[in-house]
C-alpha positions in Angstrom: 175.1 306.0 189.5 175.4 302.2 188.6 173.0 300.5 186.5 171.2 297.5 188.4 170.6 294.0 186.9 169.2 290.9 188.5 172.0 289.1 186.6 175.4 290.0 184.6 176.7 287.6 182.1 180.4 288.3 181.2 180.7 287.0 177.9 178.5 286.6 174.6 179.8 283.2 173.4 177.8 280.0 173.2 177.4 279.4 177.1 176.8 283.2 178.0 174.2 283.7 175.4 172.1 280.5 176.6 172.7 281.5 180.1 171.5 285.0 179.4 168.4 283.7 177.4 167.2 281.3 180.3 167.5 284.0 182.7 165.4 286.6 180.8 162.9 284.1 179.8 162.2 283.6 183.6 161.4 287.2 183.7 164.6 288.6 185.3 166.8 291.5 184.1 170.0 290.5 182.8 172.7 292.0 180.7 175.5 290.5 178.5 178.8 292.1 178.5 181.2 291.2 175.6 184.7 292.7 174.9 185.0 292.1 171.4 183.0 294.3 168.8 181.8 291.3 166.7 180.7 287.6 167.6 182.9 284.8 166.7 186.4 286.5 166.7 188.2 283.9 168.5 189.9 281.1 166.0 187.4 278.0 166.0 187.3 275.0 164.0 183.6 275.5 164.1 182.5 271.9 163.9 179.6 270.6 165.7 177.4 267.5 166.1 174.0 267.4 164.4 172.5 267.7 168.0 174.1 270.8 168.7 171.1 272.5 167.4 168.8 270.8 169.8 170.9 272.0 172.6 170.9 275.5 171.1 167.2 275.3 171.0 167.0 276.8 167.4 166.3 275.3 163.9 169.2 274.4 161.7 169.1 276.9 158.7 171.3 277.3 155.7 172.5 280.8 156.7 174.0 279.2 160.0 176.1 276.5 158.5 179.1 276.6 156.2 179.1 273.0 155.3 177.4 269.6 156.3 179.7 266.8 157.3 178.9 263.3 156.9 181.8 261.8 158.9 185.6 262.0 159.5 188.9 260.6 158.4 191.4 260.1 161.3 194.9 259.5 160.3 197.7 258.1 162.5 201.5 258.8 161.4 201.4 256.1 158.9 198.4 257.9 157.1 198.0 254.6 154.7 196.2 253.2 158.1 193.6 256.1 158.5 190.3 255.2 159.8 187.2 256.2 158.2 184.2 257.5 160.5 181.0 257.7 158.6 177.1 257.0 158.8 174.1 258.7 159.8 175.1 258.8 163.6 178.2 260.9 162.6 176.6 263.7 160.7 177.3 267.1 161.7 178.0 270.8 160.6 180.7 273.1 159.9 178.9 276.3 161.3 179.1 279.8 160.1 180.0 280.7 163.9 179.5 284.3 163.8 176.0 284.0 162.3 175.0 281.1 164.8 176.2 283.3 167.7 174.2 286.0 166.2 171.2 283.6 166.2 171.7 282.6 169.6 171.8 286.5 170.7 168.7 287.1 168.9 167.0 284.7 170.9 168.4 286.1 174.2 167.4 289.7 173.4 164.0 288.5 172.2 163.6 287.1 175.7 164.4 290.4 177.2 168.3 290.3 177.8 170.4 293.3 177.3 173.6 293.0 175.3 176.5 295.4 175.1 179.5 294.6 172.8 182.7 296.2 173.2 182.3 296.3 177.0 185.4 294.8 178.8 185.3 293.9 182.5 188.0 296.0 184.3 187.1 295.1 188.0 184.8 293.1 190.3 183.9 294.1 193.8 183.5 291.6 196.3 181.6 292.0 199.6 181.5 289.0 202.3 182.4 286.5 199.7 179.7 287.7 197.4 179.9 289.5 193.8 178.1 292.5 194.0 179.3 295.1 191.6 181.5 295.5 188.5 183.3 298.0 186.7 183.6 297.9 182.7 184.8 300.0 179.9 182.4 300.4 177.1 183.6 302.2 173.9 186.2 304.0 175.9 184.0 305.1 179.0 183.9 303.5 182.3 180.5 302.2 183.9 179.6 300.4 186.7 176.9 297.8 187.2 175.1 296.1 190.3 173.6 292.8 190.5 172.4 289.7 192.5 174.2 286.9 190.5 177.3 287.1 188.1 177.8 284.6 185.5 181.2 284.1 184.1 181.3 283.0 180.4 184.4 284.8 179.4 186.6 281.9 178.1 189.9 281.1 178.8 191.7 283.4 180.9 188.3 284.3 182.7 188.5 287.5 184.6 185.5 286.6 186.6 187.1 283.2 187.6 190.6 285.0 188.6 188.8 288.0 190.2 186.4 285.8 192.5 188.8 283.2 193.9 188.0 280.1 191.8 190.4 277.2 192.3 192.3 277.1 188.9 195.0 274.8 189.7 193.9 272.1 187.3 193.2 274.5 184.6 195.2 273.7 181.6 195.2 275.0 178.0 196.6 273.8 174.6 197.8 276.2 172.3 196.4 276.3 169.0 196.7 278.1 165.5 194.5 277.9 162.8 194.4 279.4 159.2 191.4 279.9 156.9 192.7 279.0 153.6 191.3 279.3 150.0 191.8 276.9 147.0 192.7 273.6 149.1 192.3 270.6 147.3 190.1 268.2 149.9 189.0 265.2 148.2 185.9 264.5 150.4 183.9 267.9 150.6 181.8 266.7 153.4 184.3 264.7 155.5 186.6 266.5 158.2 190.2 265.3 158.6 192.3 264.5 161.8 196.0 263.8 161.9 197.8 262.7 165.1 201.6 261.7 165.7 204.3 263.1 168.0 206.0 264.6 164.8 202.8 265.9 163.3 201.3 267.4 166.5 202.8 266.7 169.8 200.3 265.9 172.4 197.7 267.2 170.1 196.2 267.0 166.5 195.8 268.8 163.3 192.7 269.2 161.3 191.3 270.2 158.0 187.7 271.2 158.0 186.1 272.3 154.6 183.7 275.1 154.7 182.6 275.0 151.2 184.4 274.3 148.0 186.4 277.2 148.3 187.4 277.5 151.9 188.7 275.3 154.8 189.8 275.9 158.5 193.3 274.3 158.7 194.6 274.2 162.3 196.7 272.3 164.9 196.7 272.2 168.6 200.0 271.0 170.4 201.3 270.9 174.0 204.7 272.2 175.1 205.6 273.6 171.7 205.0 276.5 169.7 201.9 275.8 167.3 202.4 277.8 164.3 205.8 276.2 163.2 204.0 272.6 163.3 201.1 273.9 161.3 203.4 275.3 158.5 205.2 272.1 158.6 202.2 270.1 158.2 200.9 272.0 155.5 204.2 271.8 153.8 204.0 268.0 154.1 200.9 267.9 152.4 201.2 269.4 148.9 198.2 267.2 147.6 196.1 269.3 149.6 197.8 272.7 149.8 200.0 273.0 147.0 197.8 276.0 145.5 196.1 277.2 148.7 196.5 280.5 150.3 196.0 282.0 153.8 193.4 284.6 154.0 193.1 284.5 157.9 194.9 283.2 160.5 194.5 283.1 164.5 195.3 281.3 167.8 194.6 280.9 171.4 194.3 278.5 173.9 191.8 275.7 174.3 191.0 274.1 177.7 192.3 270.7 177.9 192.6 269.9 181.6 189.1 268.9 182.3 186.2 270.7 184.2 187.5 272.7 187.2 186.6 271.2 190.8 184.1 274.0 191.7 182.3 276.5 189.6 179.6 277.8 191.6 180.7 280.0 194.5 178.3 282.3 196.4 176.3 284.1 193.9 178.9 283.4 190.9 178.7 280.6 188.5 181.1 279.8 185.5 180.2 278.2 182.4 182.0 277.2 179.2 185.5 277.5 178.6 185.9 279.6 182.0 185.0 276.2 183.7 187.1 273.9 181.5 183.9 272.6 180.0 185.4 271.4 176.9 185.8 267.5 175.7 189.5 267.4 176.5 190.6 265.0 173.5 188.7 266.5 170.8 188.8 270.2 172.1 185.2 270.5 171.3 183.3 272.9 173.5 180.4 274.5 171.5 177.8 272.0 172.6 179.3 271.5 176.1 179.3 275.4 176.7 175.7 275.8 175.3 174.4 272.9 177.7 176.5 274.4 180.8 175.0 277.9 179.7 171.4 276.5 179.4 171.4 274.6 182.7 173.4 277.5 184.6 170.7 280.0 183.4 167.8 277.6 184.6 169.3 277.4 188.0 170.2 281.2 188.3 166.4 281.9 187.8 165.4 279.5 190.4 167.9 281.0 192.8 166.5 284.5 191.9 162.9 283.5 192.2 163.5 282.1 195.5 165.8 284.6 196.8 168.2 281.6 197.9 171.5 281.6 196.0 172.5 278.2 197.4 170.1 276.8 194.5 172.8 277.6 192.2 174.3 274.5 193.4 172.2 272.3 191.5 173.6 273.8 188.1 177.2 271.8 188.8 175.1 268.6 189.9 172.9 268.4 187.0 175.7 269.3 184.7 178.0 266.7 185.8 175.5 263.9 185.8 176.2 263.8 182.1 178.5 266.3 180.6 180.7 266.4 183.5 181.2 262.6 183.3 181.8 262.6 179.7 184.5 265.3 180.2 186.1 263.2 182.8 186.1 260.2 180.8 187.5 261.8 177.7 190.4 263.3 179.8 191.2 259.9 181.0 191.3 258.7 177.3 193.6 262.0 176.5 196.0 261.1 179.3 196.2 257.3 178.0 196.8 258.4 174.3 199.5 261.1 175.5 201.8 258.0 176.5 201.7 256.4 173.3 204.2 256.5 170.5 203.9 257.0 166.9 204.1 253.0 166.3 201.2 252.6 169.1 199.3 255.2 167.3 199.8 253.4 163.8 198.8 249.9 165.6 195.6 251.7 166.9 194.7 252.7 163.4 194.8 248.8 162.2 192.7 247.6 165.5 190.0 250.4 166.1 186.8 251.0 164.3 185.3 254.4 163.7 182.8 253.8 166.4 185.5 252.9 168.6 187.3 256.2 168.0 184.2 258.3 168.4 183.5 256.4 171.5 187.1 256.9 173.1 187.0 260.7 171.9 183.8 261.4 173.6 184.2 259.2 176.9 181.6 256.6 175.9 181.8 252.9 176.2 185.5 252.9 177.1 185.5 249.8 178.5 184.3 248.0 175.2 186.8 249.6 173.4 189.7 248.6 175.8 188.6 245.1 175.5 189.4 245.1 171.9 193.1 245.6 172.7 193.7 242.4 174.6 195.3 240.8 171.7 198.1 243.7 172.2 198.9 243.1 175.7 201.6 245.8 176.0 199.4 248.3 174.1 196.5 247.6 176.1 198.6 247.9 179.3 199.4 251.3 178.5 195.9 252.5 177.8 194.2 250.6 180.4 196.6 251.6 183.4 195.2 255.4 182.6 191.6 254.5 181.9 190.5 252.5 184.8 
């Protein structure tokens, strides 16, 4: 006999854990199904802004962070033109992501949510456009569960999105590769490093994020090329950082870079997080955007369940898009504009833009103000503004 819940959340990442917590807090039964055996298995740079803990609705504790971040260094191809981004508004953290997700899981379970690890969805039953039942494998055993609402927070390649007929035509992934390395010689222990350029990372960037004095996340995202050779080349080109460093862990995967999908609620089904493309395209940052999506989705799922009216779930995309969707859209425009630039253009930007300008562009904020600074370089301004407006 199939188990019965008010809601099933597929995926126990930042989005799924927040959604399940909000649904359970409203008094409804909910189970999270996570296919991995541990939290935080997927490769992740783990960087978040200081305000991410506000979105998570949990306090900052030392056990949940690996390092505090005071800013960033952004390097164009000519690294002598690097831009420093620092100050009280640019603080953040490198998470201990497995423990951070465990903390989110504690909150969800405390609220009454059920959690099943090693539970992979195998099939979803649709009836009249509604998702009504799913089959999943748990530790080698096939189980079934029935529900009123299904939340797909199962990341890139979402089984829920594919099985339930969502339009994924605009969904795009950038391949990434990351090494966790020991004994890196990073001069600034509390600054992240970003490297851009066609030769460095075609249509992407490389990163060096120190977790502590011993360990750093060193990765790359590229488009149209295999990531690993570019990461190895980047490391070889920076012996001052990596001469004595050793790889202790490696991983990769796809990060959504095509913006939010057009429709992420259908009938009694909602998508949130990577499954809905809710990632800031130019940075690939998705932890906070996913938590915000899960939180809002969970609130509207609870409202729909309380009123017995699934149409109320449409309040989730409307509310999310007011702020987060707008930021994602603007950031996508900036990404498309920067993709048109050559290395010399990037070097020029390094001499024109301030740290605040780069932050605003990356996050889709105050884009017009930044564009106005480029008027002294009309050709470059034309390349950028033709895509931005």
